Backbone bond lengths (Angstrom), bond angles and torsions (degrees), N, CA, C in turn:
res aa  C-N    CA-C-N  psi(-1)  N-CA   C-N-CA  omega(-1)  CA-C   N-CA-C  phi
1 X - - - 1.483 - - 1.469 109.87 -
2 X 1.412 113.96 139.28 1.425 121.03 -178.85 1.481 110.46 -78.69
3 X 1.350 113.54 174.48 1.465 119.63 -176.39 1.549 104.76 -78.34
4 X 1.349 114.14 160.74 1.475 119.56 -177.85 1.509 109.25 -64.65
5 X 1.291 120.08 -41.18 1.459 120.69 -178.44 1.492 114.16 -64.94
6 X 1.366 116.86 -40.80 1.496 119.32 176.42 1.488 111.20 -66.14
7 X 1.335 117.58 -38.06 1.473 119.94 178.84 1.546 109.80 -69.07
8 X 1.269 115.83 -38.94 1.500 117.59 -177.30 1.519 109.04 -68.24
9 X 1.319 119.71 -27.15 1.466 121.52 178.62 1.487 111.38 -63.68
10 X 1.334 118.15 -22.38 1.467 122.89 -179.15 1.569 111.65 -86.04
11 X 1.315 116.03 -10.89 1.448 119.97 -175.69 1.566 108.72 -94.96
12 X 1.280 120.14 116.08 1.456 122.13 175.84 1.552 109.11 -66.69
13 X 1.263 116.85 134.69 1.467 122.30 174.73 1.527 112.65 58.30
14 X 1.336 116.34 41.76 1.517 120.24 -175.58 1.495 107.69 -62.00
15 X 1.362 121.84 -42.21 1.366 124.52 -173.74 1.569 108.64 -62.29
16 X 1.275 116.41 -49.42 1.516 120.85 -178.50 1.569 108.44 -65.06
17 X 1.304 117.82 -38.52 1.422 120.25 179.56 1.563 111.01 -65.65
18 X 1.321 114.83 -35.22 1.493 118.25 179.51 1.591 107.58 -69.32
19 X 1.283 113.20 -43.41 1.531 118.10 179.43 1.540 109.23 -59.30
20 X 1.361 117.19 -46.84 1.485 119.35 -175.62 1.495 113.85 -68.55
21 X 1.345 119.11 -37.14 1.443 124.69 -170.53 1.551 112.51 -97.31
22 X 1.328 113.93 -23.96 1.502 118.35 -172.35 1.536 115.63 81.19
23 X 1.310 117.13 3.20 1.445 120.79 175.15 1.606 107.51 -75.27
24 X 1.268 114.04 138.84 1.465 121.57 176.41 1.539 105.17 -73.44
25 X 1.339 115.15 170.25 1.453 122.84 175.35 1.523 112.13 -61.77
26 X 1.339 112.39 -38.51 1.491 115.98 177.92 1.586 111.80 -65.88
27 X 1.351 114.13 -39.88 1.455 118.75 176.17 1.509 111.46 -60.32
28 X 1.333 114.68 -47.34 1.402 119.27 -179.50 1.577 112.07 -59.01
29 X 1.268 114.31 -41.60 1.505 119.14 -179.75 1.510 107.28 -62.51
30 X 1.331 117.17 -47.85 1.522 117.82 -178.92 1.558 110.62 -65.25
31 X 1.291 116.64 -38.86 1.503 119.74 176.59 1.530 111.23 -61.56
32 X 1.347 115.06 -40.44 1.470 118.40 179.21 1.558 112.41 -64.67
33 X 1.298 114.90 -41.16 1.471 121.25 174.56 1.492 109.89 -60.49
34 X 1.338 119.26 -43.78 1.460 123.51 177.03 1.499 111.12 -61.70
35 X 1.385 116.93 -43.61 1.489 122.75 -179.51 1.569 107.68 -62.65
36 X 1.355 116.12 -44.09 1.501 117.82 -179.54 1.485 110.90 -66.29
37 X 1.367 118.80 -33.68 1.424 118.72 177.80 1.533 111.52 -69.03
38 X 1.312 116.70 -32.57 1.486 119.10 -179.44 1.596 108.92 -77.26
39 X 1.319 113.85 -29.28 1.524 120.33 178.53 1.524 109.53 -76.95
40 X 1.268 117.06 71.57 1.519 119.33 -179.67 1.470 115.73 -59.74
41 X 1.296 119.30 -32.27 1.452 123.15 176.95 1.505 115.95 -81.64
42 X 1.325 116.67 -7.22 1.482 123.11 -179.94 1.518 111.11 57.54
43 X 1.315 116.37 43.99 1.491 120.16 179.13 1.539 113.47 -96.41
44 X 1.318 115.61 -9.68 1.463 120.13 179.55 1.505 111.73 90.11
45 X 1.268 119.93 1.42 1.505 125.21 -178.86 1.434 108.34 -134.29
46 X 1.376 117.36 152.97 1.442 123.80 166.04 1.425 114.90 -105.96
47 X 1.290 117.07 144.79 1.470 123.81 176.86 1.573 109.26 -108.68
48 X 1.279 118.35 167.16 1.479 117.63 176.97 1.536 109.90 -58.59
49 X 1.277 120.38 -33.17 1.453 121.94 179.86 1.585 112.62 -63.23
50 X 1.335 113.74 -34.36 1.501 120.18 177.92 1.547 106.39 -60.35
51 X 1.387 119.73 -41.93 1.397 120.82 -179.37 1.467 114.84 -69.26
52 X 1.323 115.91 -30.38 1.466 121.54 -178.23 1.548 110.28 -67.12
53 X 1.336 115.07 -17.42 1.487 120.26 178.26 1.482 111.99 -79.37
54 X 1.381 121.93 -8.09 1.428 127.53 179.56 1.551 103.98 -77.06
55 X 1.315 118.41 110.19 1.415 122.41 -177.37 1.558 113.50 -57.84
56 X 1.348 116.92 -45.35 1.458 119.86 -179.11 1.488 112.29 -62.43
57 X 1.320 116.23 -35.97 1.461 122.86 -178.79 1.500 108.34 -74.86
58 X 1.309 118.91 -40.20 1.462 120.67 179.39 1.488 114.51 -62.37
59 X 1.349 116.03 -22.97 1.492 123.20 178.68 1.542 111.89 -79.79
60 X 1.334 116.22 -17.74 1.439 123.00 -177.37 1.477 111.86 -71.54
61 X 1.362 125.33 124.79 1.433 124.68 -174.92 1.538 113.94 -64.25
62 X 1.303 116.48 -20.22 1.454 118.63 174.48 1.541 112.80 -110.94
63 X 1.267 114.73 34.61 1.462 124.62 179.02 1.572 113.89 -50.89
64 X 1.300 114.79 -45.64 1.463 120.69 179.94 1.531 111.42 -61.50
65 X 1.266 115.57 -38.37 1.544 119.63 178.78 1.508 109.96 -71.24
66 X 1.309 116.88 -39.54 1.462 118.99 178.65 1.500 112.22 -64.68
67 X 1.328 116.70 -45.80 1.463 121.81 176.29 1.494 109.21 -59.78
68 X 1.384 115.68 -41.78 1.464 120.83 -179.09 1.527 111.89 -60.02
69 X 1.384 116.32 -33.05 1.429 119.35 -179.55 1.518 113.05 -67.91
70 X 1.349 116.65 -25.00 1.389 118.59 177.05 1.473 112.98 -76.76
71 X 1.313 115.30 -22.53 1.523 122.23 179.43 1.508 109.49 -118.38
72 X 1.320 118.59 39.36 1.473 124.45 -173.76 1.516 111.91 -67.30
73 X 1.273 123.21 -28.74 1.501 119.93 -175.74 1.523 107.53 -92.99
74 X 1.259 119.49 23.91 1.478 118.82 168.22 1.510 112.13 89.04
75 X 1.317 120.14 -9.76 1.448 120.11 177.90 1.490 112.24 -67.67
76 X 1.332 117.09 153.56 1.483 118.66 -179.98 1.488 110.60 -108.38
77 X 1.284 120.13 -1.96 1.507 126.60 175.62 1.499 110.88 -131.96
78 X 1.332 115.28 145.25 1.463 122.01 -179.37 1.564 108.07 -121.83
79 X 1.294 114.28 123.35 1.465 115.85 172.87 1.526 112.93 -84.03
80 X 1.280 117.74 175.18 1.454 123.24 -174.12 1.512 111.33 -60.87
81 X 1.309 117.17 -47.46 1.518 120.43 -179.79 1.519 112.11 -56.82
82 X 1.327 116.71 -46.05 1.450 120.59 -179.20 1.525 110.25 -67.85
83 X 1.320 118.89 -33.88 1.463 123.56 174.82 1.498 112.36 -60.86
84 X 1.344 116.04 -45.00 1.471 119.72 179.93 1.531 109.84 -72.21
85 X 1.281 118.00 -38.00 1.521 118.39 179.69 1.547 109.79 -61.38
86 X 1.300 116.79 -38.90 1.487 119.34 -178.01 1.595 108.05 -73.32
87 X 1.314 116.11 -38.09 1.521 115.25 179.88 1.518 112.74 -72.72
88 X 1.361 115.27 -15.48 1.480 117.39 -179.46 1.508 109.88 -72.51
89 X 1.330 120.39 -19.21 1.495 122.90 168.31 1.450 113.22 -55.02
90 X 1.316 118.61 -27.29 1.533 122.10 -171.28 1.556 108.78 -98.54
91 X 1.306 117.74 -1.50 1.475 120.06 175.90 1.574 107.60 -71.20
92 X 1.349 115.38 141.64 1.462 114.53 173.07 1.532 114.37 -55.18
93 X 1.367 115.97 148.30 1.437 119.09 -179.62 1.508 108.35 -68.64
94 X 1.324 116.94 131.10 1.484 121.06 179.69 1.543 107.26 -102.86
95 X 1.278 113.67 98.01 1.462 117.01 179.66 1.550 114.83 -74.09
96 X 1.338 115.49 -11.67 1.412 119.64 -177.68 1.588 110.67 -95.70
97 X 1.282 115.57 -5.35 1.505 118.10 177.88 1.504 109.22 -75.79
98 X 1.321 119.15 125.66 1.416 121.01 179.59 1.495 114.36 -66.45
99 X 1.323 118.86 139.45 1.450 125.11 -179.26 1.465 108.06 -109.91
100 X 1.341 119.03 125.91 1.416 125.20 177.83 1.530 108.68 -67.99
101 X 1.324 118.61 141.15 1.503 119.69 174.48 1.502 110.88 -58.61
102 X 1.303 120.09 140.58 1.453 125.30 178.90 1.491 116.82 64.65
103 X 1.377 116.48 10.63 1.426 120.03 -179.42 1.575 105.55 -93.15
104 X 1.325 117.11 157.37 1.500 118.09 -178.39 1.585 105.47 -70.29
105 X 1.363 111.04 162.34 1.409 117.66 176.67 1.510 110.08 -65.26
106 X 1.392 118.81 146.65 1.459 116.86 173.63 1.447 117.29 -55.94
107 X 1.284 120.41 151.72 1.441 122.99 -178.70 1.546 112.48 -54.38
108 X 1.324 115.62 -35.96 1.461 120.33 -180.00 1.507 114.68 -92.87
109 X 1.337 117.60 21.01 1.502 119.64 175.27 1.479 109.77 -70.85
110 X 1.267 117.85 158.74 1.407 124.62 179.33 1.561 110.88 -55.39
111 X 1.344 121.14 -42.92 1.453 123.81 -179.00 1.566 109.20 -64.82
112 X 1.326 117.36 -43.56 1.456 119.06 -178.75 1.551 110.88 -70.37
113 X 1.232 118.92 -31.32 1.499 122.85 175.97 1.513 108.85 -65.34
114 X 1.355 115.03 -42.05 1.446 120.54 179.07 1.535 111.04 -67.27
115 X 1.312 117.91 -38.99 1.500 121.00 179.28 1.551 109.11 -64.27
116 X 1.301 115.49 -40.37 1.461 123.83 179.16 1.545 107.67 -59.32
117 X 1.340 112.39 -54.11 1.535 115.79 -178.81 1.554 109.88 -62.91
118 X 1.266 119.19 -39.74 1.471 122.59 -177.36 1.563 109.14 -57.59
119 X 1.315 116.93 -42.85 1.446 119.58 -177.70 1.506 114.15 -68.73
120 X 1.357 117.54 -14.04 1.494 119.80 175.63 1.555 107.99 -75.71
121 X 1.260 116.99 -22.47 1.474 121.24 177.22 1.497 113.49 -92.16
122 X 1.403 115.22 -42.26 1.461 122.60 -174.75 1.533 111.80 -84.35
123 X 1.378 113.93 71.89 1.484 119.08 -175.52 1.482 116.41 -68.06
124 X 1.370 116.60 -26.34 1.507 116.52 176.68 1.489 112.23 -85.67
125 X 1.292 120.36 -0.33 1.438 128.75 176.48 1.585 112.42 57.09
126 X 1.352 113.49 37.97 1.466 115.47 178.59 1.546 112.64 -95.30
127 X 1.296 115.97 4.05 1.482 117.93 177.21 1.535 111.70 87.50
128 X 1.311 116.99 8.80 1.472 119.62 -179.34 1.578 108.18 -141.26
129 X 1.322 115.63 148.34 1.481 119.25 173.82 1.601 102.64 -100.07
130 X 1.284 114.08 113.28 1.447 118.36 177.09 1.586 110.31 -82.86
131 X 1.287 115.43 169.80 1.437 120.81 178.49 1.505 108.87 -62.36
132 X 1.285 120.90 -37.95 1.411 125.73 179.99 1.535 111.06 -63.64
133 X 1.312 114.37 -45.60 1.463 121.45 179.44 1.499 112.84 -64.51
134 X 1.372 115.98 -37.43 1.461 120.19 178.57 1.542 105.31 -72.50
135 X 1.270 121.05 -41.82 1.473 119.63 177.68 1.491 114.12 -61.58
136 X 1.322 119.71 -34.40 1.437 121.68 177.12 1.543 111.95 -59.83
137 X 1.361 116.40 -43.39 1.422 120.67 178.57 1.450 111.50 -71.68
138 X 1.259 121.98 -39.93 1.464 125.22 177.25 1.493 111.79 -61.62
139 X 1.378 116.24 -42.96 1.493 118.83 174.52 1.445 111.16 -59.00
140 X 1.283 119.26 -45.68 1.450 123.70 -175.30 1.555 108.15 -63.44
141 X 1.290 118.17 -39.33 1.422 121.99 -171.45 1.546 110.88 -86.17
142 X 1.324 117.00 -37.68 1.486 122.29 -169.82 1.517 115.06 -116.90
143 X 1.292 117.37 2.97 1.480 121.75 -168.96 1.554 112.92 -44.70
144 X 1.270 116.77 -51.79 1.446 120.86 -175.44 1.543 115.07 -74.91
145 X 1.317 113.12 -16.61 1.471 116.20 -172.78 1.556 116.91 -94.99
146 X 1.366 112.74 -21.63 1.481 115.39 -176.71 1.572 107.43 -138.93
147 X 1.327 115.86 166.75 1.425 120.98 179.34 1.458 112.24 -81.55
148 X 1.284 118.38 167.28 1.490 123.02 179.27 1.514 109.42 -63.88
149 X 1.318 115.86 -40.49 1.492 122.48 176.35 1.512 109.92 -59.76
150 X 1.311 120.67 -42.16 1.460 121.13 178.27 1.493 112.04 -69.34
151 X 1.385 118.11 -35.30 1.434 121.58 176.42 1.522 110.03 -61.63
152 X 1.300 116.60 -45.57 1.469 121.97 -179.20 1.517 110.26 -62.01
153 X 1.351 116.59 -37.99 1.439 120.93 -176.43 1.571 108.14 -71.68
154 X 1.303 115.60 -35.98 1.516 119.63 -179.76 1.603 106.57 -67.56
155 X 1.323 115.80 -42.73 1.423 118.17 -177.12 1.568 110.21 -67.74
156 X 1.328 114.65 -43.15 1.524 116.25 176.95 1.486 113.78 -59.99
157 X 1.401 114.08 -44.10 1.517 118.19 179.67 1.519 109.37 -63.47
158 X 1.275 119.04 -43.47 1.489 123.89 -177.01 1.548 109.67 -60.59
159 X 1.272 117.06 -45.89 1.433 122.46 -179.07 1.544 109.10 -66.90
160 X 1.368 114.89 -45.22 1.385 119.21 -178.67 1.607 111.66 -57.47
161 X 1.339 113.12 -44.00 1.454 119.24 178.08 1.530 118.21 -66.16
162 X 1.339 110.36 -39.61 1.488 117.97 -172.80 1.511 114.08 -89.25
163 X 1.410 116.22 -25.47 1.425 121.45 -170.20 1.535 111.12 -82.75
164 X 1.312 115.22 88.67 1.462 121.52 -175.77 1.505 116.71 -69.63
165 X 1.355 112.00 -31.27 1.501 116.94 -176.51 1.594 111.57 -95.09
166 X 1.308 116.55 0.99 1.475 126.58 173.59 1.608 108.54 59.02
167 X 1.302 116.97 46.85 1.370 118.72 174.86 1.581 112.48 -104.81
168 X 1.338 118.15 13.15 1.395 128.42 178.87 1.566 112.72 64.74
169 X 1.327 117.41 28.68 1.411 123.99 177.45 1.531 109.05 -149.23
170 X 1.345 119.86 167.78 1.438 124.08 177.52 1.463 108.56 -115.58
171 X 1.386 117.27 115.60 1.420 124.48 177.19 1.575 107.45 -79.04
172 X 1.298 114.54 167.13 1.496 117.07 177.70 1.533 109.59 -58.60
173 X 1.300 118.90 -43.75 1.429 119.97 -179.50 1.528 114.53 -59.86
174 X 1.309 114.53 -39.97 1.510 121.19 175.36 1.552 111.55 -67.77
175 X 1.332 116.08 -37.34 1.385 120.74 175.99 1.519 114.05 -62.65
176 X 1.417 112.02 -44.79 1.449 120.17 174.45 1.476 113.91 -57.67
177 X 1.321 113.14 -47.61 1.525 118.75 179.86 1.481 112.36 -63.86
178 X 1.339 118.18 -41.14 1.499 120.55 178.02 1.553 113.37 -62.81
179 X 1.303 116.08 -22.09 1.469 120.95 -178.38 1.474 113.34 -103.46
180 X 1.311 120.74 12.41 1.444 122.72 -172.59 1.568 110.20 -57.20
181 X 1.301 118.93 -38.46 1.473 121.80 -172.88 1.569 110.01 -93.20
182 X 1.322 119.57 1.81 1.453 121.79 -178.78 1.492 108.81 -85.64
183 X 1.332 118.07 140.02 1.476 122.96 173.03 1.561 106.61 -79.12
184 X 1.257 118.07 89.18 1.449 121.17 -179.37 1.498 114.37 -63.83
185 X 1.336 115.29 -29.49 1.475 116.20 177.85 1.500 111.49 -64.08
186 X 1.331 116.99 -37.27 1.472 120.42 177.23 1.518 108.33 -69.41
187 X 1.283 122.57 -41.57 1.411 124.66 -172.92 1.531 109.29 -76.00
188 X 1.271 118.80 -27.75 1.544 121.96 -176.41 1.518 108.30 -117.50
189 X 1.395 115.23 70.30 1.395 119.66 172.81 1.526 106.33 -138.78
190 X 1.314 113.81 145.95 1.422 122.49 175.35 1.522 110.03 -134.16
191 X 1.334 117.28 147.24 1.467 119.25 178.18 1.536 110.43 -93.45
192 X 1.327 113.71 83.47 1.504 118.06 178.85 1.471 114.21 -108.59
193 X 1.333 117.76 2.70 1.481 117.07 179.33 1.492 112.46 -112.34
194 X 1.304 118.25 11.89 1.485 123.85 176.49 1.528 112.26 -86.56
């Protein structure tokens, strides 16, 4: 593995990317090495197929949704800067990092983590998690462990508890409120810097 400074010299706008994402120079260098390892064809971009080669991700029951989140705006290729911005959602929340007035929330803020998680459920991008969308995730995650009847009961109860406006779906605001007491930092963390 090369030195951090030689790796950083290959990253365009490394300083700005570090400021935006909160990753240190050493983190960026390690992420760039990981990006290059995934980019088997050395084209400078990753495709969904490149992500499918990640063994740990392939074992995840909602692998396709996670990969889809990386390519959520319809693009078929992902450059390094976009790769880092998405991974920044999984950084621990840094409550000591100063926030400029009128600046957007950091990528790894609680609200942005929740928005990222919400999009894993809201597959039709209508701003709501329908019963069917919730059932799809539950089936993927619990299929072998519970019956279809139990899955449907879990989905119905979840919507009933979270659906404050009684429209039979969960809006982002309802999703956020239902997870107020959840340690989202613990739930949304990955070990990609080791």
